N, C-alpha and C positions, 0 to 999 in steps of 0.2 A: 602471455597474451597481454596486449595493451588495450584496456577497455575504457571507453568514454561512457560515463554514467551520468544521465541527467537526473536532477532532483536528489543528488547524493547527500544533501544536508537534511533531508526529511527523514521520516520514521523508517520506512522500508528501504529507501535509497541508502541511508547511512549503514544499515545492517548489511546491505550488499557490498558497499565499499569496504567495510571492516573485514568481511569474510574474504573478499577477493584479494585484498592486500595480504591477509594472513596466509593465503594459498600461493603467494608468489607472483600474482598478477600485478602489472602496473596499471594504475587507475588515474584518470583525470575526471574530476567531479565538476560538472557544469550545473550551476545552481544560481537562480536569481536572488536567493535569500529573501523569500516572502515571509509573511507572519509565522508560518508553520515550520520554517527552516531553523536549524539550531546548529551552529558550528561546533558547539560542545559535544555533539553526538560523535564527532570525528576526532576527538582529542587523542584517542589511542593510536591513530595513524597519521596525525597531522605532521609529525616530524620525520615520517618515513620517506626515503628517496623514491619509493614506489608510488607516492601519492602526490597529485598536483590538483590545484583548485583554480577554477575560472568562474568569476561572477559574471554570468551572461544569461540574459533572458532567452528562452528557446524560441521566442518570436523574432529575435534579432538575427537576421540571416548573415549580415556581415560579421557579427561577433562569432557566430557558429563557424563560418568559413575559416576564420582566423584560428579557432581552436583546432579544427580538423587539420589545417595546414601545419600548425605547430607540433601537434602531438601524434599525428598519423596513427589513429587507433586501428586495431584489428577487428574491433567489434563495438557496437553501440548497445547499451542497455537503457532504454527510454522509460524512465519512471516519473519524470517531472509532470505533475498534474495538480490541479485543484481537485480535492477529493472528499470534501465534507458535505454530505447531502443537505444538512440544515443550512449551511452557507449558500448552497446553490439555489435553495428556495428563496432566500432573501435577496441574492444578487447573482442571477444566472450569467450575466455578461462576462464576468471573469472566467467562468468555466468554458464558455464558447471560445473566448480568446486564447486561453492557455491550452485547453485540451484538444481543440480542433485546429485553430490557426497555428498553435505551437507545434503540434504533431506534423502538420503539413510542412512547416518550415524546417523541422528536423529531417523529415523524409527527403526534401529537396537538397538540403545541405549534405546529407549522407549520400544521396544519389550522385551529386556532382563530384564529391570526393572519391567515391567508389569508381566512377567512370574515368576520372582523370588518372586514377591509379592503375587503370587497365582492367578493371572489373575482376579483382582477385577472387578466386573461388572460395577462399577461407573466410572472407568478410561476412559478418552477420549484423543485422539490425534486429534487436530483440525488443519487441513492444510489450510492455507490461500493463495489463488491464484488470478488470474486475468481473466478478460473477453477477454484479448488479445489472449488467447489460441484458441479461436473460429475463429480467422481470421477477415475478413472484411465483412460488411453487405452492401446490395444495398441501394440506396436512396429511401426507401419505409418505411414509418412509421408503416406499418402493420407487417414488418419483424423484429424480435428481437431475441436476444440470449435467449434460454431456457436451462434448464439443460440437454436436449436431443440433443442440437446442436452438430454436429460433430466437432472434433478438426481440425483446419486448421491454425496452427501458421505460421506467415510470417517473423518474425525477430529472431535473435539468442536469444533474451530475451524471447519472447513468446514460442519458441521451448523448451527452457530449463525449463520453468514453466510447459509446457504441459507434459514433461517427468516426472517432479516431481509429478504432479497430478496422472499420471499412476502408479508411484511407490507406492504412498499412497493407491490407490485402490487395487493394487496387494497385499500389505501387509495385507490389510483387508481380502481379499478373500482367500489368501493362508494361512496366519498365524492366522487369526481371530482377529487381532489387532483392537480394537474398535475406529474407525475413523469417523469424519465428515469433510466435505470439503466445502469451499465457494469460489466463483469466483466473484470478485467485479469489478465495473466500476471505472473510473478515480476519484481519491480522491483529495481533496484540503482543505485548511484551515490553521489554525495556525501551526507553526513549520515546514512548508513545505520546504524541502531543496531547496536552490535557484538555481536549474538547470532545474526545470520543468516549464511548460508554465506559470502558474499563478504567481508564485513568480518572474519569469524572467520579465514578463510584468510590475509588480509593481515596481521592483527595477530599471529596465532600464528607466521606465518613470520618476521616481523620480530623477534619475541621469542625465536626459536630453539627454540620449543616444537613438540611434535607437532601436525601438521595433521590433525584427524580427518575421515575421510570415511566416511559411513554405508554399510554393506554393502560392495559392490565399486564404488560410485560410478557405477552404470549408470543411475540414475534421470535422466530427461530433463525439462528445463524450457525454457520459451520466455522468454528474458530481455529485459526492457523497461527501457531507461534512464529513470530517474525523471523527468528533465526532458522527455523525449518524452511520458511519461504525463501530466504536468501539462498540457502543450499539448493532448493529446487530450481531457482532461477539460473544459477550457475550451471546446474546440470543440463537444463534445456539449452542454454547458450552453447555449451560444449558438445552436446550429443543430439539435440533435437533435429528433426528432419526439416529441410527447407520448405517454407510455405505451410508448415504444420502448426496447429494450435494445440496447446496442452492446458487442461484445467488442473489447477493446483488447489487441493482442499486439505483441511486438517483432520478429516474424519472425526470431528468433534462437534456434532450438532447439539445445541442447547437453547432453551428459551432464555430470553433476556432476564426474566425475573429469577431464573435459576442461577444465572451467572452472578447477578447482584447478590443473591443470598449466599452463594459460595464465597464470594469475596468478603462479605460481612463475617462469615464463620471463620475464615482465615485470619481476619483482623482481630476477631475475638480472642483467638489463640495467641497471636503474635504481639498485639498492642491492646490488651484488655482495658475496657472502661467500666464504669459502674452501671452500665446497661448494655444490652446486646446492640451491636451496630444496626441490625435489621430493624430496630425500632425507628430508625431515621428514614426508612423507605417511604416515599410518597408517590402515589400514582398521579400523573399529570396528563393534560390534554395531549392526545397523540399527534405525531407529525403528519402533515398532509400527505396523502398518497403512500403511507408507510407499507412497504412490501411485507407480507406475512412470513415468508419462509424462503431461505436460500440453503441449498445443499449441493455439494459437488460430488459427482461420480469420478474418482481419480483413476479409473481403470487404465486409461491410455498412458499416462505418465508412469504408472506402476509397471505395466506390461512392456512398454517400449523402451523406457529409460531406466527402469529398476529403482525408481524413487518412491519412498513412502515417508510420511511425517514420523518423527521420532519422539515428539513431546506430547504426552497426554494432556488433556484439558486441566485436570487437577494439578499436575506437576507444573504446567505453564502458568496457571494462576498463582500458585505459591511462589514461583520464581519472580513473577511480575510484581506481586505485593512486596516481596523482599527488596526488590530493586528500588521501588518508590520509597520504602522506609529508609533505605540506606543512601538515597540520593536526593535528599530534600533541597540541597542547594540548586540542583538542576531544575526541578519543577517550580521552585519558588521564583526563580529568575524569569519564568514565563508567565507568571500570574497577571502581569500588567499588559500583556499583549491584547490586541484588538479582539473582542468577542469572548475571550477566555472567562469562564465562570458565569456567562450569561446564557439565557435561553435564546437560541437561534432557530430559524425555520418554522416559526409558529404561524406564519401568514396563511 
């Protein structure tokens, strides 16, 4: 299969590209190369004849048309997005432009290509989204997000992603574009850009700096190892039913403070200092509108497509810490990028 992946130089996108190439697919990576993109994420496939790169903004219709014409993909995996909630609080305009206008432009470019090709039945447009579109859950383990949960976004980021989800659904129902959609829980793992919780904790701890935890760290997330997510996305692309949405979760709910303490304990064992890393934890003013809990019920993807996550939270955290300890050159090269190491979204 020849797959056009948008945002393939990002965290999740690069995991998808690496896995797809390893499985024999041809991949063209369309990426604008914004602050969070990193071409080093793709070093392992950059020399492969199955990999191609096009530096194109997903809002650039002419650029997209040229990519479709040149590479003639069998499928699209649309991951390109602005995705950091804190940044969306400080500057929502970029999120509206990329996540809404960009998705609209991708849909129209894909529809034109698909129509000109005679509307092949095998073509797929896979839109990758987030569980944050569903809002916040109560502190009740019996209550989880399902594919039937109503949308209730609470941040500019989640609102922009909710809008993009609705556009994809509308293009399927109105124009017949063959789409599948997924909404995932919080990802983590190797190559995670150092502005999100887990890499921030690791790098702040190693630097001997204060480890910031919003509020009292009681917010709960369902943690999904990024390589599991990439496997799930390819499973949905290949086996998912047209027009169907699949929620992808890690089956690993944990409070933020427990994640932080677990990372500190792993570092205590792997890179000991003269004091416990947990001594560096500091509780800071919470993010505005911070959702209390996310949790995904993965029944549909498990029962219909036979997919389940393979990496436990403890195993994934250990693998992630090991990766950052072994790849200092990668994360040090990103330290000077805009906003890295600074508190964002405090407005």
